[in-house]
C-alpha positions, 0 to 999 in steps of 0.5 A: 500500500502506498503511503498516499493511500493511507489518507483514504482510510478511516483512521482515528488518532488516539493519545497514549494514556496511563491505562495503556501504559499500565497494561503494557507494563503488566504484560511485561511483568507477567512475561506475557510479552518479553521485555525485548519487545516492550514496544510491541507490548505497548501497541497491544495494550493500546489496541486492547484499551481502544477495542481494536478488532484487528492489529497489524504490525 
């Protein structure tokens, strides 16, 4: 997909909040996601909090 095509998608901008950060940290503390992939833990937490149906990375 070309970057210009992204403008045609129905995207919503969200802001990071404490609930998202806490959930990501919980994933790391419980070894659900390895600390090596802390960024992924945050993406997953954000998607969870805002109830995303599909997460593609």
